[in-house]
N, C-alpha and C positions, 0 to 999 in steps of 0.2 A: 504493500500500500504506500502510496506517495505521501510525503510529509505534508502537513497542513500548510496551506498557502496564505499569504497576506498577514503574516504575524507582525510585520513592522520591526524586525530585528536586524542585526548585522549592520552593514554600512549605512543603511537608511537612517538608523538612530543617530548617527554622527554627521549626516549630511548637513551642509550649511543651510540655515533657515528652517530646518524641519523641526516641528514641535508636535508631538503626539497629541497634546491637549488642545491643539488648535484645529485638528481635523474634524470634519463633519460637525460644525457648530450647531448647537441646539436651534438657533434662529433659522438656519438653512433647512434643517430637518422639519421644523415646525411649519415653515412655509410650504414645503413640499407636501406634507400631509394635509394641511388645511385646504390646499387647492384640489385635492382628489375628490372625485364625484361621490364616493361613499361617505366622506366626511360631511359634505353638503346635504346629502340625502338623510343621513342620520340626524343632523341638526334640525332639518325640516320636520322630521317625525317627532322629535322631542318637543318642538314648538307647536306642532299642530294637535298633539294629543289633548291638551287642555281645551282647545276650541271644540274638538270632537265631543268631549265629555259634556261641555256646556250645551251643545246642540242636542245631545242625547237626553240630558235632563229636561231641556225645554220641550222636546217631543213627548217625553214621558209625563210631563206635567209636574216636574219637581224631582227631588231625590227619592229613591225607592223606599218603600215602607218595609219595616222589619216584619217578617212573617212569624217569628217565634217569640215575639215580645221583647227581644233584646235590642238595644240601640247600639248601632255601630257607626263608624266614621262615615260610611256610605249614607246612612240615614240623616246625617247632619251636614252633608256636602254642600247644600245650598244655603246654609245659615249665614255664611260670610266668606270673604275672599280667603281668609286664613283656613277655614274649614275645607274649602275647595282645594287649596294647595296641599293640605294634609291628606285629603282623599286621593289626589293624583299620585302622591308618593306611595300611598298604601296599595293602590291597584297596580302600580308599575314596579315596585321594589322586588317583588317575587320573581318576575321573569323579564319584563321589558327592559329594565336597566341592565340586565345581564348582557343583552345584545350589543350595545355600544362598547362595553368593556371587552367582551370577547372579540369583537370586530377590530377595535383599535389595537389591542395587544396581540391578537393572533395573526393579524395581517402585516406585522412589522417585518421580520426577517424572511418569512415565507414568501411574501410578495416580491422581495428583491430576488430571491432564488428563482421564482417562477418567471421573472423577467430576464433571467440570466445576467443580472447586473451586480449580484452579490460579490462575485469574484473580482469584478472591476473595482468595487468600493474597497475591498481589502487590499488590492494591488495599488491603491492610490498613493501611499498606503495608509489605510485607517486601521489602527489596532483593533483587534476583535473586541476587547473589553470596552473600548471607546465607542465602537459601533453599537454594541448592545445597550450601553448606558444612554446614549443619545436617543435611540429608538424607544427604549423603555420609558424614559422621562417624558418624551412627547406623547407616547401612547397613554400614559397615566394622566397627563395634563388634559388631553382630549376627553378621556373618560370622565374626569372631574368636571370639565366644562359641560358635558352632556347632562350630568346629574344636577348641576346648578341651573342650567337652562330650563329644565322641566319645571321645577317649583317656582322659579322667578316668573316665567310666563304664566303658570297657573295662578300665582298670586295676583298678577296684573289682570288677567282675564276674569278670574273669580271676583275681584274687587269691582271691576266694571259691570259684571253681571249681577252680583249679589250684595255689593256694598262692602265698605271697610268697617269691620267690627270685631268684637272679641271672638275667640275660638271656643265654640261650645264643646265641652268634653262629653263624650258618649256616656260615661259613667256618672255624670253629674258635675255641675259647676262650670265656670268659664275661666278663660285666660284673657287678660287684656290684650288688645291687638298688638301693642309693642312687645309685650312679653311673648306672645305667640310667634311673632316673627323671629325673635331670638331663639326660641325653642326649635323652630323649623330649621334654622342654620345648624343646630346641633344634630338634628335628624339627618340632614344632608351629609354632614361630615361622617356620621356613623354608617350610613348606607354606603358611602364610598369605601370606608375601611372594610365593611363586610364583603364588598365585591372584590377585594384584593385577591381572594382565593381564585376567582374566575380569571382575574388578570394574570396570576401566576401560572395557571393551567394553560391559558391561551399562549402566553409568551414562551413557556417551555416547549409546547407543541410546535410553535412557530420555528424554533431552532432545530426541530427534528424532521420537518417535512418541507417539501418544495411546493405543497399545495395549500394556499391560504385558506380555502374553504374547509380543508381537513382540520387545520388548527382551530379555526373559529367554531366549526361544528363539533369538534371533539370537546372543546371547553364548555360549550353550551350543553352538550349531551351529558357530560360528567356532572355539571351543576344540577341538571334535572335529576340525575340518579341520586345525588345527595338529598334533594328535596323529597324524593320518593322514600328513601331510607328513613328520613326524619319522620315520615308519616307512619312508619312501622312501630307502634307503641310497644311491641314485644321486646324491642331492643333496650328498653328501660334507660338507665343512665348512660349507656353507650352513645345515645343520641347527643349527649352533651359535647362530644368530640366532633360533631358534625357542624360545619359552619352554617348550614341551612337552619339548624335548630335555633339560632340566635338572630336570624335575619329581621325579625320584627320586634326585637328587644327595644327598639327606639320608641315603641308605643308608651314605654314608661316615662318618656320625656314629656309627653303632652298630657300630663296629670297635674293637679294642683301642687303636688309635692313630687319632685323628680326623684326617680330611683335609678341609681347608676350601676347596680350589681349586674344585671343582665347584659348591659352594654359593655361593661368591662370584661366579662367572661367572653362575650362574643368577639370583641376586638382582639383579645389575646389569642383565641383560637384562629381567627382569620389571619392575623399578622404572622403567626407561627407557620401555618401552612404556606403562606405567600413567600416568606423568606426562604423556606426550604425549596420551593419550586423555582424561585429566581436563582438561587444558588446552583441548582441542577442545570438550569438553562445556561448560565455562564460557564460552568464546568464542562458541560457537554459540548458547547460551541467552541470552546478553546481547543478541544481535541478533534473537532470535526474536520474531515477532509472535504473542503469546499470545491465543488466542480461545476456549480451552477452560476 
């Protein structure tokens, strides 16, 4: 087997003017990714979802009524802009927000390989670790932007449709509008942290395959498997080690008195898995024989 290419060692390290840290700047990579059609399409989807929900509620004549007597976020969706934003996060956190994370992180290295441009980037020479750090940072930045875009648009659209007011808590009580907005920021931050597992899966798979759809689909599929396993109550406390078990722990934030226990455990599980997967991606790519 031939030796890995594009390592940026030897005479290149001592060439006049060559600085490994200046190769593939984040600004250049960010502009490249922002101009791609899939980025624009995903941004449009995130922005249009709140509009679609407002239309759906208008057609239905308001938020849905609870059938079993219990009040949920969906039942209070039209109470205020804050309630509508919280509802949008609730309906999208389980699956929809997985898509942009898997797409942006799984389409990083694999897309370059599918275009046969990866070996040319490494021959520039861009050190392998530098290449992965740049692509991972931009991918996580785009993922975070998608998660921020959704609630921001939802808050604006919901305020326009239902007015600016306090957030009505399904279990009783209200949160002032200003406090509700601050709590929603915490929710968005937690949702992003909880999706780091999907980001790690997608990024690791992206370094293993030349097919972007394989990396994206694999990450989404494994995330769904995690959700299915979490639904198996027979697993008992073993479910505590599943990231999916804590994906809605942020509900404890939109209470009169915040509870941090669930989110701390969920964040610890998610970050641990993510760090292991990112480490595997860097280790595997450093030894990979790049021919694409």
